[in-house]
C-alpha positions as CSV (number, residue, x, y, z in Angstrom):
1,M,0.0,0.0,0.0
2,L,1.2,3.5,-0.8
3,A,2.6,5.2,2.3
4,E,0.4,8.3,1.9
5,V,-2.7,6.2,1.6
6,K,-1.7,4.0,4.6
7,K,-1.0,6.9,6.8
8,C,-4.4,8.5,6.2
9,A,-6.2,5.1,6.5
10,D,-4.5,4.3,9.8
11,K,-5.5,7.7,11.2
12,G,-9.0,7.5,9.8
13,D,-8.3,10.7,7.9
14,I,-11.2,10.6,5.4
15,T,-10.5,14.1,4.1
16,G,-6.9,13.2,3.4
17,L,-8.0,10.1,1.5
18,R,-10.4,12.1,-0.6
19,Y,-7.7,14.6,-1.6
20,I,-5.4,11.7,-2.7
21,F,-8.0,10.0,-4.8
22,A,-9.3,13.3,-6.2
23,D,-6.0,13.9,-7.9
24,C,-4.8,10.3,-8.4
25,L,-6.3,10.0,-11.9
26,D,-4.3,13.1,-13.0
27,V,-1.1,11.4,-11.7
28,D,-1.9,7.9,-13.1
29,P,-4.9,7.7,-15.4
30,T,-4.2,4.0,-15.9
31,F,-5.2,3.7,-12.2
32,E,-2.8,0.8,-11.8
33,K,-0.8,2.5,-9.1
34,Y,-3.9,3.2,-7.0
35,R,-6.3,0.2,-7.8
36,A,-5.4,-1.9,-4.8
37,E,-5.6,1.1,-2.4
38,Y,-9.0,2.1,-3.9
39,E,-10.4,-1.4,-3.3
40,F,-9.3,-1.2,0.3
41,C,-10.4,2.4,1.0
42,K,-13.9,2.1,-0.6
43,G,-14.8,-0.2,2.3
44,I,-14.0,2.4,4.9
45,D,-17.1,3.9,6.5
46,G,-17.6,7.5,5.4
47,M,-15.3,7.3,2.4
48,F,-18.1,8.1,-0.1
49,E,-21.1,10.3,0.1
50,G,-24.5,9.7,-1.5
51,F,-24.6,10.8,-5.2
52,E,-25.9,14.3,-5.9
53,D,-26.5,15.3,-9.5
54,L,-24.8,18.7,-9.6
55,N,-23.9,19.4,-13.2
56,G,-25.1,16.2,-14.8
57,I,-23.2,13.1,-15.9
58,I,-22.5,12.9,-19.7
59,L,-22.5,9.4,-21.1
60,D,-21.6,10.3,-24.6
61,E,-17.8,9.5,-24.9
62,N,-17.5,11.9,-27.8
63,R,-18.2,14.8,-25.4
64,W,-15.6,13.8,-22.9
65,D,-13.0,16.5,-23.1
66,L,-10.7,18.5,-20.8
67,Q,-13.4,21.0,-19.9
68,Y,-15.8,18.2,-18.9
69,W,-13.0,16.6,-16.8
70,I,-12.4,19.9,-14.9
71,Q,-16.1,20.1,-14.2
72,L,-16.2,16.6,-12.9
73,K,-13.3,17.3,-10.5
74,L,-15.1,20.4,-9.1
75,D,-18.3,18.4,-8.6
76,L,-16.3,15.5,-6.9
77,K,-14.9,18.0,-4.3
78,K,-18.5,19.1,-3.5
79,N,-20.0,15.6,-3.6
80,F,-17.4,12.8,-3.2
81,S,-19.7,10.0,-4.4
82,Q,-18.6,6.5,-5.6
83,E,-20.7,6.8,-8.8
84,R,-19.0,10.1,-9.8
85,F,-15.5,8.8,-9.1
86,E,-15.9,5.6,-11.0
87,H,-17.4,7.6,-13.9
88,M,-14.2,9.7,-13.8
89,M,-12.1,6.6,-14.1
90,K,-13.7,5.9,-17.4
91,V,-13.4,9.6,-18.6
92,A,-9.7,9.6,-17.8
93,Q,-9.1,6.9,-20.3
94,I,-10.3,9.3,-23.0
95,V,-9.0,12.6,-21.8
96,Y,-5.5,11.2,-20.9
97,A,-5.2,8.7,-23.7
98,D,-1.8,10.0,-24.8
99,K,-0.5,10.0,-21.3
100,I,-1.8,6.4,-20.8
101,E,0.0,5.2,-23.9
102,R,3.3,6.7,-22.8
103,L,3.0,5.3,-19.2
104,L,2.2,1.8,-20.5
105,A,5.2,2.0,-22.9
106,E,7.5,3.0,-20.1
107,R,6.3,0.3,-17.8
108,K,6.7,-2.3,-20.6
109,A,10.3,-1.2,-21.2
110,K,11.1,-1.4,-17.5
111,K,9.5,-4.8,-17.2
112,A,11.6,-6.1,-20.2
113,V,14.8,-4.8,-18.6
114,A,13.9,-6.5,-15.3
115,E,13.2,-9.8,-17.0
116,K,16.4,-9.6,-19.0
117,K,18.3,-9.1,-15.8
118,R,16.6,-12.1,-14.2
119,E,17.3,-14.3,-17.3
120,K,21.0,-13.4,-17.4
121,P,23.0,-16.4,-16.2
122,A,25.1,-16.0,-13.2
123,P,28.9,-16.0,-13.8
124,E,30.5,-19.3,-13.3
125,T,32.8,-19.5,-10.3
126,S,36.4,-20.2,-11.3
127,R,37.7,-23.7,-10.5
128,P,41.3,-24.5,-9.8
129,A,42.9,-26.2,-12.7
130,K,44.0,-29.7,-12.2
131,M,47.7,-30.3,-12.0
132,E,48.9,-33.1,-14.3
133,S,51.5,-35.5,-12.8
134,S,52.0,-33.1,-9.9
135,V,53.8,-30.7,-12.2
136,V,52.9,-27.0,-11.7
137,K,52.7,-25.2,-15.1
138,E,54.5,-21.9,-15.5
139,V,52.1,-19.0,-15.4
140,I,52.6,-16.7,-18.3
141,P,51.5,-13.2,-17.5
142,T,49.0,-11.7,-19.9
143,A,49.2,-8.3,-21.4
144,D,46.7,-6.9,-18.8
145,T,48.7,-8.4,-16.0
146,Q,52.0,-7.0,-17.3
147,K,50.3,-3.6,-17.7
148,R,49.0,-3.8,-14.1
149,M,52.5,-4.8,-12.9
150,T,54.1,-1.9,-14.8
151,E,51.5,0.6,-13.4
152,S,52.2,-0.8,-9.9
153,E,55.9,-0.4,-10.3
154,M,55.5,3.1,-11.6
155,Q,53.3,4.0,-8.6
156,E,55.9,2.6,-6.2
157,K,58.6,4.6,-7.9
158,R,56.6,7.8,-7.6
159,L,56.0,7.1,-3.9
160,E,59.7,6.4,-3.4
161,E,60.6,9.7,-5.1
162,K,58.2,11.6,-2.9
163,R,59.6,9.9,0.2
164,K,63.2,10.9,-0.7
165,A,62.1,14.5,-1.5
166,L,60.4,14.7,1.9
167,E,63.5,13.3,3.7
168,L,65.6,15.9,1.9
169,E,63.3,18.7,2.9
170,N,63.4,17.5,6.6
171,Q,67.2,17.4,6.5
172,K,67.4,21.0,5.1
173,A,65.0,22.1,7.8
174,E,67.0,20.4,10.5
175,A,70.3,22.0,9.2
176,E,68.6,25.4,9.2
177,Q,67.4,24.9,12.8
178,Q,70.9,23.9,14.0
179,T,72.4,27.0,12.3
180,Q,69.9,29.2,14.0
181,R,70.5,27.6,17.4
182,A,74.3,28.1,17.0
183,R,73.8,31.7,16.1
184,I,71.6,32.3,19.1
185,E,74.1,30.6,21.5
186,A,76.9,32.8,20.1
187,E,74.8,35.9,20.6
188,K,74.1,34.8,24.2
189,R,77.8,34.3,24.9
190,K,78.8,37.6,23.4
191,N,76.1,39.4,25.5
192,G,77.3,37.6,28.6
193,V,81.0,38.8,28.2
194,Q,79.9,42.4,27.6
195,S,77.7,42.3,30.7
196,T,80.6,41.0,32.9
197,T,83.0,43.7,31.6
198,Q,80.5,46.4,32.3
199,E,79.9,45.1,35.8
200,G,83.7,45.1,36.5
201,D,84.2,48.6,35.4
202,Y,81.3,49.7,37.5
203,E,82.7,48.1,40.6
204,S,86.2,49.6,40.0
205,K,84.8,53.1,39.7
206,K,82.8,52.6,42.8
207,F,85.8,51.5,44.8
208,R,87.9,54.5,43.7
209,G,85.1,56.8,44.7
210,I,85.0,55.4,48.2
211,V,88.8,55.7,48.7
212,L,88.7,59.3,47.5
213,A,86.0,60.2,49.9
214,I,87.9,58.7,52.9
215,T,91.0,60.6,51.9
216,V,89.1,63.8,51.8
217,V,87.7,63.2,55.2
218,I,91.1,62.5,56.7
219,I,92.7,65.6,55.2
220,V,89.8,67.7,56.5
221,G,90.3,66.2,60.0
222,V,94.0,67.0,60.0
223,V,93.4,70.6,58.9
224,M,90.9,71.1,61.7
225,A,93.3,69.7,64.3
226,I,96.1,72.1,63.3
227,L,93.8,75.1,63.3
228,R,92.8,74.4,66.9
């Protein structure tokens, strides 16, 4: 059963079922897609209403055209009767004759393809060849095998070249890092020597200043003693 029909039927959605069947003949005028669902749904209580003659039913097939079809659909929405719907099933065969012919041709083609697939014999499973006198025959590679082997070797060669190129790049990067580390260490050592020299000069100057100050104090004291 179609999912949309089953959903409405399970919920008891009569309005939803009527909408589906009101348009189903436009979708599939052959009615093959909906026939089983229709047989099920027409037994549901409340699915159909009593017939009301709104704009009349035309029995002359020569007058069944698109305009009449549109009128029937409008009347079906106002009065969803089984008589009107089943009359529309017949009218659809005339109004949608071209579409029906196309749909049937498509279905026939699909069916033929499906049957052809079913009739196609299954490939036989390969069986190991018997060895005669316990002697294993030499396997001669075919052109395809040789081609695959050549392609495989070429691929391995390309991978090996890429691997070597990557190793070379890694070596170059490592050498650059070592050079940079050596340069940094040299800069550190140079800065350390300069700092030590500056500190020594500072301490020497500081010592000389202290000695000079003490000398001045002593001289001042001697002078003061003499003056007394």
